[in-house]
A tleap script that builds the chain and sets N, CA, C and O, in Angstrom:
source leaprc.protein.ff14SB
mol = sequence {
  NMET LEU ILE GLU CYS PRO LYS CYS THR ALA
  GLY PHE GLN VAL PRO GLU ARG MET MET ARG
  ASP ARG THR ARG PRO LEU ARG CYS SER GLN
  CYS ARG THR VAL PHE PRO MET PRO ASN PRO
  PRO VAL PRO GLU PRO PHE ALA PHE ARG PRO
  PRO GLU PRO LEU PRO PRO SER PRO VAL ALA
  GLU GLU PRO ARG PRO ALA PRO ARG PRO PHE
  LEU GLU GLU THR LEU PRO GLU GLN VAL ALA
  ALA LEU GLU THR PRO ALA GLU VAL ALA GLN
  GLY ALA SER SER ARG ARG LEU ARG ALA ALA
  TRP ALA ALA SER ILE ALA LEU LEU LEU GLY
  GLY GLY LEU ALA ALA ILE ILE LYS ARG ASP
  ALA VAL VAL GLU ALA TRP PRO PRO ALA ALA
  ARG LEU PHE SER ALA LEU GLY LEU CLEU
}
set mol.1.N position { 0.826 -1.147 -0.036 }
set mol.1.CA position { 0.029 0.048 0.019 }
set mol.1.C position { 0.906 1.227 0.001 }
set mol.1.O position { 1.938 1.265 0.670 }
set mol.2.N position { 0.501 2.221 -0.779 }
set mol.2.CA position { 1.270 3.481 -0.850 }
set mol.2.C position { 0.839 4.385 0.234 }
set mol.2.O position { -0.335 4.722 0.383 }
set mol.3.N position { 1.878 4.795 1.038 }
set mol.3.CA position { 1.557 5.731 2.179 }
set mol.3.C position { 2.452 6.990 2.041 }
set mol.3.O position { 3.642 6.881 1.744 }
set mol.4.N position { 1.861 8.181 2.262 }
set mol.4.CA position { 2.631 9.448 2.195 }
set mol.4.C position { 2.855 9.973 3.573 }
set mol.4.O position { 1.996 9.869 4.449 }
set mol.5.N position { 4.013 10.537 3.758 }
set mol.5.CA position { 4.346 11.163 5.026 }
set mol.5.C position { 3.527 12.490 5.168 }
set mol.5.O position { 3.541 13.261 4.209 }
set mol.6.N position { 2.813 12.817 6.292 }
set mol.6.CA position { 2.011 13.969 6.337 }
set mol.6.C position { 2.863 15.263 6.428 }
set mol.6.O position { 2.327 16.342 6.174 }
set mol.7.N position { 4.117 15.197 6.765 }
set mol.7.CA position { 4.943 16.413 6.873 }
set mol.7.C position { 5.703 16.696 5.564 }
set mol.7.O position { 5.633 17.822 5.071 }
set mol.8.N position { 6.401 15.757 5.001 }
set mol.8.CA position { 7.228 16.007 3.813 }
set mol.8.C position { 6.645 15.416 2.527 }
set mol.8.O position { 7.239 15.557 1.458 }
set mol.9.N position { 5.504 14.767 2.622 }
set mol.9.CA position { 4.773 14.115 1.456 }
set mol.9.C position { 5.623 13.103 0.709 }
set mol.9.O position { 5.361 12.838 -0.465 }
set mol.10.N position { 6.616 12.538 1.342 }
set mol.10.CA position { 7.349 11.449 0.685 }
set mol.10.C position { 6.503 10.215 0.689 }
set mol.10.O position { 5.849 9.893 1.680 }
set mol.11.N position { 6.518 9.493 -0.472 }
set mol.11.CA position { 5.731 8.265 -0.609 }
set mol.11.C position { 6.447 7.052 -0.331 }
set mol.11.O position { 7.610 6.971 -0.727 }
set mol.12.N position { 5.907 6.067 0.310 }
set mol.12.CA position { 6.516 4.771 0.679 }
set mol.12.C position { 5.637 3.651 0.351 }
set mol.12.O position { 4.425 3.771 0.529 }
set mol.13.N position { 6.134 2.584 -0.108 }
set mol.13.CA position { 5.386 1.374 -0.339 }
set mol.13.C position { 5.475 0.472 0.908 }
set mol.13.O position { 6.559 -0.038 1.191 }
set mol.14.N position { 4.358 0.250 1.680 }
set mol.14.CA position { 4.293 -0.473 2.860 }
set mol.14.C position { 3.687 -1.846 2.529 }
set mol.14.O position { 2.635 -1.914 1.892 }
set mol.15.N position { 4.329 -2.925 2.947 }
set mol.15.CA position { 3.774 -4.301 2.700 }
set mol.15.C position { 2.478 -4.538 3.502 }
set mol.15.O position { 2.276 -3.994 4.588 }
set mol.16.N position { 1.646 -5.346 2.928 }
set mol.16.CA position { 0.386 -5.618 3.518 }
set mol.16.C position { 0.459 -6.302 4.964 }
set mol.16.O position { -0.417 -6.145 5.814 }
set mol.17.N position { 1.552 -7.041 5.130 }
set mol.17.CA position { 1.759 -7.719 6.423 }
set mol.17.C position { 1.965 -6.704 7.540 }
set mol.17.O position { 1.583 -6.966 8.681 }
set mol.18.N position { 2.555 -5.563 7.243 }
set mol.18.CA position { 2.729 -4.538 8.227 }
set mol.18.C position { 1.466 -3.783 8.462 }
set mol.18.O position { 1.298 -3.170 9.516 }
set mol.19.N position { 0.586 -3.807 7.530 }
set mol.19.CA position { -0.665 -3.048 7.650 }
set mol.19.C position { -1.665 -3.741 8.598 }
set mol.19.O position { -2.645 -3.119 9.009 }
set mol.20.N position { -1.440 -4.970 8.935 }
set mol.20.CA position { -2.385 -5.696 9.821 }
set mol.20.C position { -2.468 -5.098 11.172 }
set mol.20.O position { -3.552 -4.999 11.747 }
set mol.21.N position { -1.279 -4.670 11.732 }
set mol.21.CA position { -1.293 -4.112 13.062 }
set mol.21.C position { -1.482 -2.602 12.999 }
set mol.21.O position { -0.521 -1.862 12.783 }
set mol.22.N position { -2.660 -2.163 13.177 }
set mol.22.CA position { -3.050 -0.724 12.993 }
set mol.22.C position { -2.484 0.173 14.160 }
set mol.22.O position { -2.392 1.394 14.025 }
set mol.23.N position { -2.125 -0.458 15.261 }
set mol.23.CA position { -1.652 0.347 16.403 }
set mol.23.C position { -0.177 0.754 16.220 }
set mol.23.O position { 0.290 1.668 16.900 }
set mol.24.N position { 0.539 0.114 15.343 }
set mol.24.CA position { 1.932 0.413 15.167 }
set mol.24.C position { 2.161 1.711 14.428 }
set mol.24.O position { 1.652 1.870 13.318 }
set mol.25.N position { 2.928 2.678 15.011 }
set mol.25.CA position { 3.163 3.912 14.292 }
set mol.25.C position { 4.235 3.738 13.197 }
set mol.25.O position { 5.028 2.796 13.204 }
set mol.26.N position { 4.214 4.620 12.335 }
set mol.26.CA position { 5.196 4.667 11.152 }
set mol.26.C position { 6.153 5.806 11.345 }
set mol.26.O position { 5.834 6.816 11.974 }
set mol.27.N position { 7.360 5.626 10.780 }
set mol.27.CA position { 8.382 6.750 10.893 }
set mol.27.C position { 8.850 7.034 9.422 }
set mol.27.O position { 9.220 6.115 8.691 }
set mol.28.N position { 8.820 8.258 9.046 }
set mol.28.CA position { 9.274 8.675 7.705 }
set mol.28.C position { 10.875 8.513 7.679 }
set mol.28.O position { 11.575 8.995 8.569 }
set mol.29.N position { 11.353 7.858 6.681 }
set mol.29.CA position { 12.819 7.748 6.630 }
set mol.29.C position { 13.470 9.013 6.123 }
set mol.29.O position { 14.691 9.143 6.217 }
set mol.30.N position { 12.672 9.997 5.564 }
set mol.30.CA position { 13.295 11.216 5.082 }
set mol.30.C position { 13.343 12.239 6.183 }
set mol.30.O position { 14.421 12.767 6.455 }
set mol.31.N position { 12.293 12.540 6.806 }
set mol.31.CA position { 12.287 13.634 7.827 }
set mol.31.C position { 12.167 13.141 9.270 }
set mol.31.O position { 12.121 13.943 10.203 }
set mol.32.N position { 12.116 11.807 9.450 }
set mol.32.CA position { 11.989 11.204 10.786 }
set mol.32.C position { 10.727 11.498 11.581 }
set mol.32.O position { 10.704 11.348 12.803 }
set mol.33.N position { 9.672 11.919 10.879 }
set mol.33.CA position { 8.458 12.184 11.575 }
set mol.33.C position { 7.706 10.853 11.842 }
set mol.33.O position { 7.588 9.975 10.987 }
set mol.34.N position { 7.211 10.778 13.088 }
set mol.34.CA position { 6.418 9.642 13.464 }
set mol.34.C position { 4.976 9.937 13.343 }
set mol.34.O position { 4.510 10.962 13.839 }
set mol.35.N position { 4.198 9.021 12.659 }
set mol.35.CA position { 2.784 9.390 12.443 }
set mol.35.C position { 2.035 8.033 12.524 }
set mol.35.O position { 2.589 6.966 12.260 }
set mol.36.N position { 0.720 8.148 12.912 }
set mol.36.CA position { -0.043 6.920 12.943 }
set mol.36.C position { -0.357 6.307 11.565 }
set mol.36.O position { -0.361 7.004 10.550 }
set mol.37.N position { -0.610 5.037 11.553 }
set mol.37.CA position { -0.861 4.345 10.289 }
set mol.37.C position { -2.273 4.825 9.787 }
set mol.37.O position { -3.261 4.802 10.520 }
set mol.38.N position { -2.295 5.243 8.536 }
set mol.38.CA position { -3.585 5.678 8.048 }
set mol.38.C position { -4.561 4.534 7.775 }
set mol.38.O position { -4.173 3.384 7.569 }
set mol.39.N position { -5.737 4.870 7.781 }
set mol.39.CA position { -6.800 3.868 7.490 }
set mol.39.C position { -6.751 3.490 6.014 }
set mol.39.O position { -6.511 4.367 5.185 }
set mol.40.N position { -6.980 2.142 5.618 }
set mol.40.CA position { -6.889 1.738 4.286 }
set mol.40.C position { -8.090 2.478 3.458 }
set mol.40.O position { -9.167 2.764 3.980 }
set mol.41.N position { -7.781 2.726 2.205 }
set mol.41.CA position { -8.833 3.372 1.446 }
set mol.41.C position { -10.003 2.406 1.214 }
set mol.41.O position { -9.835 1.211 0.970 }
set mol.42.N position { -11.142 2.977 1.301 }
set mol.42.CA position { -12.321 2.183 1.068 }
set mol.42.C position { -12.655 2.081 -0.410 }
set mol.42.O position { -12.917 3.101 -1.048 }
set mol.43.N position { -12.652 0.856 -0.982 }
set mol.43.CA position { -12.922 0.785 -2.456 }
set mol.43.C position { -14.349 1.208 -2.759 }
set mol.43.O position { -15.292 0.995 -1.997 }
set mol.44.N position { -14.434 1.810 -3.906 }
set mol.44.CA position { -15.768 2.289 -4.264 }
set mol.44.C position { -16.650 1.080 -4.737 }
set mol.44.O position { -16.138 0.179 -5.402 }
set mol.45.N position { -17.880 1.065 -4.419 }
set mol.45.CA position { -18.709 -0.097 -4.771 }
set mol.45.C position { -18.810 -0.246 -6.247 }
set mol.45.O position { -18.872 0.732 -6.993 }
set mol.46.N position { -18.825 -1.503 -6.671 }
set mol.46.CA position { -18.812 -1.835 -8.028 }
set mol.46.C position { -20.279 -1.736 -8.546 }
set mol.46.O position { -21.190 -2.298 -7.937 }
set mol.47.N position { -20.481 -1.053 -9.618 }
set mol.47.CA position { -21.756 -0.885 -10.118 }
set mol.47.C position { -22.073 -2.056 -11.106 }
set mol.47.O position { -21.499 -2.176 -12.188 }
set mol.48.N position { -22.989 -2.869 -10.664 }
set mol.48.CA position { -23.360 -4.104 -11.458 }
set mol.48.C position { -24.277 -3.703 -12.614 }
set mol.48.O position { -25.295 -3.034 -12.437 }
set mol.49.N position { -23.887 -4.122 -13.747 }
set mol.49.CA position { -24.714 -3.908 -15.002 }
set mol.49.C position { -24.901 -5.231 -15.610 }
set mol.49.O position { -23.930 -5.853 -16.041 }
set mol.50.N position { -26.190 -5.732 -15.675 }
set mol.50.CA position { -26.382 -7.060 -16.275 }
set mol.50.C position { -25.989 -7.092 -17.766 }
set mol.50.O position { -26.097 -6.104 -18.491 }
set mol.51.N position { -25.515 -8.322 -18.190 }
set mol.51.CA position { -25.074 -8.407 -19.567 }
set mol.51.C position { -26.253 -8.236 -20.545 }
set mol.51.O position { -27.384 -8.626 -20.256 }
set mol.52.N position { -25.955 -7.651 -21.691 }
set mol.52.CA position { -27.001 -7.451 -22.650 }
set mol.52.C position { -27.324 -8.774 -23.337 }
set mol.52.O position { -26.410 -9.557 -23.594 }
set mol.53.N position { -28.585 -9.051 -23.642 }
set mol.53.CA position { -28.964 -10.332 -24.241 }
set mol.53.C position { -28.367 -10.387 -25.639 }
set mol.53.O position { -28.213 -9.392 -26.347 }
set mol.54.N position { -28.025 -11.709 -26.000 }
set mol.54.CA position { -27.459 -11.926 -27.321 }
set mol.54.C position { -28.533 -11.881 -28.343 }
set mol.54.O position { -29.665 -12.269 -28.055 }
set mol.55.N position { -28.226 -11.406 -29.576 }
set mol.55.CA position { -29.231 -11.429 -30.607 }
set mol.55.C position { -29.581 -12.830 -31.024 }
set mol.55.O position { -28.755 -13.730 -30.877 }
set mol.56.N position { -30.733 -13.047 -31.523 }
set mol.56.CA position { -31.148 -14.452 -31.919 }
set mol.56.C position { -30.255 -14.941 -32.973 }
set mol.56.O position { -29.801 -14.166 -33.815 }
set mol.57.N position { -29.984 -16.188 -32.965 }
set mol.57.CA position { -29.119 -16.883 -33.897 }
set mol.57.C position { -29.865 -16.997 -35.269 }
set mol.57.O position { -31.030 -17.392 -35.282 }
set mol.58.N position { -29.233 -16.668 -36.389 }
set mol.58.CA position { -29.845 -16.736 -37.642 }
set mol.58.C position { -30.011 -18.169 -38.123 }
set mol.58.O position { -30.833 -18.441 -38.998 }
set mol.59.N position { -29.208 -19.116 -37.537 }
set mol.59.CA position { -29.265 -20.533 -37.977 }
set mol.59.C position { -30.365 -21.176 -37.068 }
set mol.59.O position { -30.353 -21.038 -35.845 }
set mol.60.N position { -31.265 -21.848 -37.707 }
set mol.60.CA position { -32.336 -22.588 -36.969 }
set mol.60.C position { -31.671 -23.754 -36.233 }
set mol.60.O position { -30.829 -24.487 -36.753 }
set mol.61.N position { -32.121 -23.861 -34.976 }
set mol.61.CA position { -31.588 -24.975 -34.105 }
set mol.61.C position { -32.265 -26.225 -34.471 }
set mol.61.O position { -33.436 -26.237 -34.850 }
set mol.62.N position { -31.490 -27.349 -34.353 }
set mol.62.CA position { -32.057 -28.621 -34.609 }
set mol.62.C position { -32.848 -29.052 -33.407 }
set mol.62.O position { -32.469 -28.727 -32.282 }
set mol.63.N position { -33.933 -29.771 -33.598 }
set mol.63.CA position { -34.704 -30.143 -32.459 }
set mol.63.C position { -33.957 -31.150 -31.569 }
set mol.63.O position { -33.266 -32.035 -32.073 }
set mol.64.N position { -34.090 -31.019 -30.350 }
set mol.64.CA position { -33.367 -31.895 -29.377 }
set mol.64.C position { -34.143 -33.232 -29.281 }
set mol.64.O position { -35.374 -33.248 -29.308 }
set mol.65.N position { -33.374 -34.381 -29.166 }
set mol.65.CA position { -34.039 -35.598 -28.969 }
set mol.65.C position { -34.839 -35.682 -27.608 }
set mol.65.O position { -34.448 -35.044 -26.631 }
set mol.66.N position { -35.873 -36.412 -27.565 }
set mol.66.CA position { -36.562 -36.604 -26.306 }
set mol.66.C position { -35.699 -37.297 -25.249 }
set mol.66.O position { -34.929 -38.192 -25.598 }
set mol.67.N position { -35.795 -36.925 -23.997 }
set mol.67.CA position { -34.933 -37.541 -22.972 }
set mol.67.C position { -35.332 -39.043 -22.867 }
set mol.67.O position { -36.497 -39.424 -22.979 }
set mol.68.N position { -34.282 -39.855 -22.645 }
set mol.68.CA position { -34.515 -41.279 -22.459 }
set mol.68.C position { -35.095 -41.584 -21.111 }
set mol.68.O position { -34.676 -40.930 -20.155 }
set mol.69.N position { -36.005 -42.495 -20.927 }
set mol.69.CA position { -36.558 -42.767 -19.701 }
set mol.69.C position { -35.527 -43.492 -18.768 }
set mol.69.O position { -34.604 -44.163 -19.230 }
set mol.70.N position { -35.728 -43.327 -17.510 }
set mol.70.CA position { -34.855 -43.973 -16.559 }
set mol.70.C position { -34.919 -45.546 -16.651 }
set mol.70.O position { -35.915 -46.116 -17.097 }
set mol.71.N position { -33.904 -46.151 -16.245 }
set mol.71.CA position { -33.888 -47.581 -16.274 }
set mol.71.C position { -35.061 -48.307 -15.559 }
set mol.71.O position { -35.626 -49.296 -16.026 }
set mol.72.N position { -35.361 -47.723 -14.401 }
set mol.72.CA position { -36.459 -48.331 -13.609 }
set mol.72.C position { -37.802 -48.213 -14.370 }
set mol.72.O position { -38.673 -49.067 -14.207 }
set mol.73.N position { -37.969 -47.189 -15.177 }
set mol.73.CA position { -39.232 -47.019 -15.877 }
set mol.73.C position { -39.422 -47.996 -16.963 }
set mol.73.O position { -40.553 -48.325 -17.324 }
set mol.74.N position { -38.319 -48.482 -17.509 }
set mol.74.CA position { -38.389 -49.411 -18.661 }
set mol.74.C position { -38.406 -50.881 -18.296 }
set mol.74.O position { -38.761 -51.729 -19.115 }
set mol.75.N position { -38.010 -51.189 -17.029 }
set mol.75.CA position { -37.909 -52.599 -16.645 }
set mol.75.C position { -39.208 -53.114 -15.993 }
set mol.75.O position { -39.938 -52.339 -15.375 }
set mol.76.N position { -39.489 -54.388 -16.126 }
set mol.76.CA position { -40.549 -54.947 -15.399 }
set mol.76.C position { -40.421 -54.810 -13.849 }
set mol.76.O position { -39.303 -54.634 -13.365 }
set mol.77.N position { -41.450 -54.880 -13.112 }
set mol.77.CA position { -41.382 -54.551 -11.672 }
set mol.77.C position { -40.455 -55.638 -10.966 }
set mol.77.O position { -39.786 -55.274 -9.998 }
set mol.78.N position { -40.391 -56.857 -11.375 }
set mol.78.CA position { -39.553 -57.825 -10.703 }
set mol.78.C position { -38.129 -57.503 -10.811 }
set mol.78.O position { -37.386 -57.652 -9.841 }
set mol.79.N position { -37.682 -57.041 -12.011 }
set mol.79.CA position { -36.282 -56.738 -12.272 }
set mol.79.C position { -35.980 -55.466 -11.526 }
set mol.79.O position { -34.909 -55.393 -10.923 }
set mol.80.N position { -36.818 -54.464 -11.512 }
set mol.80.CA position { -36.622 -53.123 -10.896 }
set mol.80.C position { -36.497 -53.328 -9.417 }
set mol.80.O position { -35.807 -52.540 -8.771 }
set mol.81.N position { -37.126 -54.352 -8.816 }
set mol.81.CA position { -37.094 -54.527 -7.361 }
set mol.81.C position { -35.775 -55.149 -6.927 }
set mol.81.O position { -35.497 -55.186 -5.728 }
set mol.82.N position { -34.944 -55.644 -7.858 }
set mol.82.CA position { -33.634 -56.234 -7.494 }
set mol.82.C position { -32.697 -55.169 -6.940 }
set mol.82.O position { -32.960 -53.975 -7.089 }
set mol.83.N position { -31.601 -55.590 -6.301 }
set mol.83.CA position { -30.643 -54.714 -5.691 }
set mol.83.C position { -29.981 -53.883 -6.830 }
set mol.83.O position { -29.786 -54.358 -7.948 }
set mol.84.N position { -29.649 -52.621 -6.479 }
set mol.84.CA position { -28.891 -51.796 -7.441 }
set mol.84.C position { -27.399 -52.191 -7.355 }
set mol.84.O position { -27.005 -52.826 -6.377 }
set mol.85.N position { -26.571 -51.839 -8.335 }
set mol.85.CA position { -25.160 -52.172 -8.247 }
set mol.85.C position { -24.453 -51.613 -6.986 }
set mol.85.O position { -23.536 -52.229 -6.444 }
set mol.86.N position { -24.902 -50.460 -6.556 }
set mol.86.CA position { -24.326 -49.906 -5.314 }
set mol.86.C position { -24.649 -50.714 -4.141 }
set mol.86.O position { -23.805 -50.838 -3.253 }
set mol.87.N position { -25.874 -51.314 -4.048 }
set mol.87.CA position { -26.262 -52.166 -2.918 }
set mol.87.C position { -25.452 -53.472 -2.994 }
set mol.87.O position { -24.995 -53.974 -1.967 }
set mol.88.N position { -25.279 -54.007 -4.169 }
set mol.88.CA position { -24.545 -55.245 -4.293 }
set mol.88.C position { -23.114 -55.006 -3.877 }
set mol.88.O position { -22.541 -55.805 -3.136 }
set mol.89.N position { -22.521 -53.906 -4.346 }
set mol.89.CA position { -21.114 -53.609 -3.912 }
set mol.89.C position { -21.030 -53.469 -2.449 }
set mol.89.O position { -20.071 -53.976 -1.866 }
set mol.90.N position { -21.988 -52.798 -1.762 }
set mol.90.CA position { -21.975 -52.585 -0.341 }
set mol.90.C position { -21.970 -53.913 0.391 }
set mol.90.O position { -21.263 -54.087 1.384 }
set mol.91.N position { -22.790 -54.875 -0.122 }
set mol.91.CA position { -22.910 -56.195 0.480 }
set mol.91.C position { -21.615 -56.985 0.353 }
set mol.91.O position { -21.182 -57.637 1.303 }
set mol.92.N position { -20.999 -56.924 -0.828 }
set mol.92.CA position { -19.768 -57.550 -1.090 }
set mol.92.C position { -18.636 -56.994 -0.249 }
set mol.92.O position { -17.773 -57.732 0.229 }
set mol.93.N position { -18.654 -55.660 -0.075 }
set mol.93.CA position { -17.669 -55.006 0.748 }
set mol.93.C position { -17.743 -55.373 2.198 }
set mol.93.O position { -16.724 -55.551 2.867 }
set mol.94.N position { -19.014 -55.491 2.704 }
set mol.94.CA position { -19.201 -55.873 4.121 }
set mol.94.C position { -18.818 -57.331 4.297 }
set mol.94.O position { -18.305 -57.680 5.360 }
set mol.95.N position { -19.033 -58.198 3.327 }
set mol.95.CA position { -18.662 -59.620 3.449 }
set mol.95.C position { -17.134 -59.693 3.489 }
set mol.95.O position { -16.585 -60.398 4.335 }
set mol.96.N position { -16.426 -58.978 2.592 }
set mol.96.CA position { -15.001 -58.951 2.606 }
set mol.96.C position { -14.406 -58.407 3.933 }
set mol.96.O position { -13.386 -58.884 4.431 }
set mol.97.N position { -15.097 -57.394 4.466 }
set mol.97.CA position { -14.598 -56.808 5.672 }
set mol.97.C position { -14.771 -57.858 6.872 }
set mol.97.O position { -13.883 -57.991 7.713 }
set mol.98.N position { -15.864 -58.535 6.903 }
set mol.98.CA position { -16.035 -59.574 7.970 }
set mol.98.C position { -14.975 -60.689 7.781 }
set mol.98.O position { -14.391 -61.179 8.748 }
set mol.99.N position { -14.765 -61.041 6.608 }
set mol.99.CA position { -13.695 -62.122 6.313 }
set mol.99.C position { -12.287 -61.618 6.793 }
set mol.99.O position { -11.513 -62.360 7.398 }
set mol.100.N position { -12.011 -60.355 6.498 }
set mol.100.CA position { -10.752 -59.852 6.938 }
set mol.100.C position { -10.632 -59.818 8.450 }
set mol.100.O position { -9.581 -60.152 8.997 }
set mol.101.N position { -11.700 -59.417 9.133 }
set mol.101.CA position { -11.651 -59.414 10.607 }
set mol.101.C position { -11.465 -60.801 11.148 }
set mol.101.O position { -10.665 -61.032 12.055 }
set mol.102.N position { -12.240 -61.759 10.564 }
set mol.102.CA position { -12.091 -63.183 11.028 }
set mol.102.C position { -10.678 -63.672 10.797 }
set mol.102.O position { -10.097 -64.320 11.667 }
set mol.103.N position { -10.115 -63.373 9.640 }
set mol.103.CA position { -8.681 -63.853 9.379 }
set mol.103.C position { -7.797 -63.153 10.377 }
set mol.103.O position { -6.901 -63.825 10.890 }
set mol.104.N position { -7.931 -61.918 10.708 }
set mol.104.CA position { -6.985 -61.269 11.645 }
set mol.104.C position { -7.113 -61.888 13.044 }
set mol.104.O position { -6.108 -62.119 13.717 }
set mol.105.N position { -8.316 -62.148 13.465 }
set mol.105.CA position { -8.489 -62.764 14.825 }
set mol.105.C position { -7.888 -64.103 14.806 }
set mol.105.O position { -7.165 -64.442 15.744 }
set mol.106.N position { -8.138 -64.954 13.748 }
set mol.106.CA position { -7.567 -66.276 13.671 }
set mol.106.C position { -6.046 -66.242 13.694 }
set mol.106.O position { -5.401 -67.109 14.284 }
set mol.107.N position { -5.492 -65.244 13.055 }
set mol.107.CA position { -4.008 -65.113 13.014 }
set mol.107.C position { -3.437 -64.747 14.407 }
set mol.107.O position { -2.395 -65.270 14.802 }
set mol.108.N position { -4.114 -63.860 15.139 }
set mol.108.CA position { -3.716 -63.523 16.473 }
set mol.108.C position { -3.815 -64.702 17.405 }
set mol.108.O position { -2.907 -64.994 18.182 }
set mol.109.N position { -4.968 -65.385 17.303 }
set mol.109.CA position { -5.165 -66.552 18.208 }
set mol.109.C position { -4.145 -67.674 17.896 }
set mol.109.O position { -3.619 -68.344 18.785 }
set mol.110.N position { -3.904 -67.833 16.598 }
set mol.110.CA position { -2.882 -68.920 16.197 }
set mol.110.C position { -1.455 -68.493 16.694 }
set mol.110.O position { -0.701 -69.339 17.175 }
set mol.111.N position { -1.097 -67.213 16.577 }
set mol.111.CA position { 0.173 -66.768 17.046 }
set mol.111.C position { 0.329 -66.926 18.564 }
set mol.111.O position { 1.371 -67.338 19.073 }
set mol.112.N position { -0.767 -66.574 19.263 }
set mol.112.CA position { -0.717 -66.700 20.737 }
set mol.112.C position { -0.632 -68.180 21.180 }
set mol.112.O position { 0.086 -68.504 22.126 }
set mol.113.N position { -1.365 -69.069 20.492 }
set mol.113.CA position { -1.302 -70.459 20.766 }
set mol.113.C position { 0.103 -71.035 20.513 }
set mol.113.O position { 0.644 -71.785 21.326 }
set mol.114.N position { 0.662 -70.667 19.380 }
set mol.114.CA position { 2.038 -71.115 18.979 }
set mol.114.C position { 2.994 -70.574 19.998 }
set mol.114.O position { 3.950 -71.281 20.315 }
set mol.115.N position { 2.839 -69.394 20.545 }
set mol.115.CA position { 3.767 -68.821 21.527 }
set mol.115.C position { 3.666 -69.641 22.877 }
set mol.115.O position { 4.658 -69.879 23.566 }
set mol.116.N position { 2.421 -70.039 23.185 }
set mol.116.CA position { 2.232 -70.842 24.404 }
set mol.116.C position { 2.852 -72.234 24.262 }
set mol.116.O position { 3.531 -72.743 25.154 }
set mol.117.N position { 2.593 -72.793 23.143 }
set mol.117.CA position { 3.154 -74.223 22.951 }
set mol.117.C position { 4.626 -74.217 22.859 }
set mol.117.O position { 5.273 -75.099 23.425 }
set mol.118.N position { 5.184 -73.301 22.197 }
set mol.118.CA position { 6.636 -73.214 22.084 }
set mol.118.C position { 7.263 -72.168 23.014 }
set mol.118.O position { 8.218 -71.495 22.624 }
set mol.119.N position { 6.716 -72.015 24.295 }
set mol.119.CA position { 7.149 -71.034 25.184 }
set mol.119.C position { 8.594 -71.208 25.585 }
set mol.119.O position { 9.298 -70.225 25.818 }
set mol.120.N position { 9.036 -72.415 25.665 }
set mol.120.CA position { 10.453 -72.641 26.069 }
set mol.120.C position { 11.422 -72.058 25.014 }
set mol.120.O position { 12.427 -71.444 25.370 }
set mol.121.N position { 11.121 -72.249 23.745 }
set mol.121.CA position { 11.899 -71.702 22.677 }
set mol.121.C position { 11.829 -70.190 22.617 }
set mol.121.O position { 12.815 -69.513 22.325 }
set mol.122.N position { 10.587 -69.652 22.912 }
set mol.122.CA position { 10.440 -68.161 22.963 }
set mol.122.C position { 11.225 -67.565 24.085 }
set mol.122.O position { 11.890 -66.550 23.882 }
set mol.123.N position { 11.186 -68.147 25.276 }
set mol.123.CA position { 11.998 -67.633 26.400 }
set mol.123.C position { 13.475 -67.807 26.101 }
set mol.123.O position { 14.249 -66.936 26.499 }
set mol.124.N position { 13.911 -68.812 25.463 }
set mol.124.CA position { 15.302 -68.970 25.152 }
set mol.124.C position { 15.747 -67.897 24.134 }
set mol.124.O position { 16.860 -67.381 24.233 }
set mol.125.N position { 14.921 -67.577 23.202 }
set mol.125.CA position { 15.295 -66.600 22.166 }
set mol.125.C position { 15.098 -65.160 22.701 }
set mol.125.O position { 15.822 -64.246 22.306 }
set mol.126.N position { 14.113 -64.970 23.602 }
set mol.126.CA position { 13.901 -63.599 24.173 }
set mol.126.C position { 13.571 -63.771 25.576 }
set mol.126.O position { 12.420 -64.047 25.915 }
set mol.127.N position { 14.586 -63.613 26.475 }
set mol.127.CA position { 14.403 -63.868 27.901 }
set mol.127.C position { 13.397 -63.007 28.617 }
set mol.127.O position { 12.746 -63.488 29.544 }
set mol.128.N position { 13.232 -61.738 28.229 }
set mol.128.CA position { 12.100 -60.930 28.881 }
set mol.128.C position { 10.695 -61.578 28.783 }
set mol.128.O position { 9.808 -61.187 29.541 }
set mol.129.N position { 10.470 -62.533 27.897 }
set mol.129.CA position { 9.180 -63.163 27.759 }
set mol.129.C position { 8.931 -64.079 28.960 }
set mol.129.O position { 7.779 -64.433 29.209 }
set mol.130.N position { 9.924 -64.463 29.687 }
set mol.130.CA position { 9.694 -65.274 30.859 }
set mol.130.C position { 8.842 -64.595 31.886 }
set mol.130.O position { 8.059 -65.260 32.564 }
set mol.131.N position { 8.962 -63.288 32.033 }
set mol.131.CA position { 8.079 -62.521 32.966 }
set mol.131.C position { 6.619 -62.581 32.530 }
set mol.131.O position { 5.714 -62.689 33.358 }
set mol.132.N position { 6.403 -62.507 31.213 }
set mol.132.CA position { 4.996 -62.479 30.682 }
set mol.132.C position { 4.453 -63.915 30.899 }
set mol.132.O position { 3.304 -64.044 31.321 }
set mol.133.N position { 5.200 -64.976 30.638 }
set mol.133.CA position { 4.602 -66.279 30.848 }
set mol.133.C position { 4.381 -66.637 32.313 }
set mol.133.O position { 3.421 -67.317 32.677 }
set mol.134.N position { 5.366 -66.122 33.189 }
set mol.134.CA position { 5.129 -66.342 34.608 }
set mol.134.C position { 3.887 -65.606 35.176 }
set mol.134.O position { 3.159 -66.100 36.037 }
set mol.135.N position { 3.702 -64.344 34.604 }
set mol.135.CA position { 2.550 -63.606 35.031 }
set mol.135.C position { 1.282 -64.299 34.666 }
set mol.135.O position { 0.279 -64.209 35.376 }
set mol.136.N position { 1.323 -65.023 33.510 }
set mol.136.CA position { 0.113 -65.697 33.038 }
set mol.136.C position { 0.000 -67.076 33.703 }
set mol.136.O position { -0.997 -67.771 33.507 }
set mol.137.N position { 0.988 -67.468 34.469 }
set mol.137.CA position { 0.973 -68.793 35.133 }
set mol.137.C position { 1.263 -69.935 34.178 }
set mol.137.O position { 0.753 -71.046 34.324 }
set mol.138.N position { 2.084 -69.632 33.214 }
set mol.138.CA position { 2.416 -70.708 32.233 }
set mol.138.C position { 3.833 -71.227 32.407 }
set mol.138.O position { 4.235 -72.152 31.701 }
set mol.139.N position { 4.579 -70.674 33.301 }
set mol.139.CA position { 5.998 -71.216 33.540 }
set mol.139.C position { 6.038 -71.854 34.864 }
set mol.139.O position { 7.081 -72.363 35.273 }
savepdb mol mol.pdb
quit
């Protein structure tokens, strides 16, 4: 923003980031006058003028084809009552999610069971596991 010194009328370009703090005084680098930051100029309101309508086209427009009916309107009621592709995908997704959860739980249980069965080898490979097995009453 361009600001002028009120005493010597020297013009200075002040960055917008400095204009955010309105309480900060400014100092002219020419005459060393300290003055308050001026209020930003108020922009004049924009006068809205609607666009002028276009003149009619000299070329005759081709007639548009009739809109096609929706799929549900053209199918028999039995077929229209079936699940939509989104519903089928939702069902398949939830089945896959349940299968993934079941596989995760089976993997965790299997790993825990293997650790209990082979606890001697686990304790030998990782001695701090002895405290866990003794806390569980397995040693």
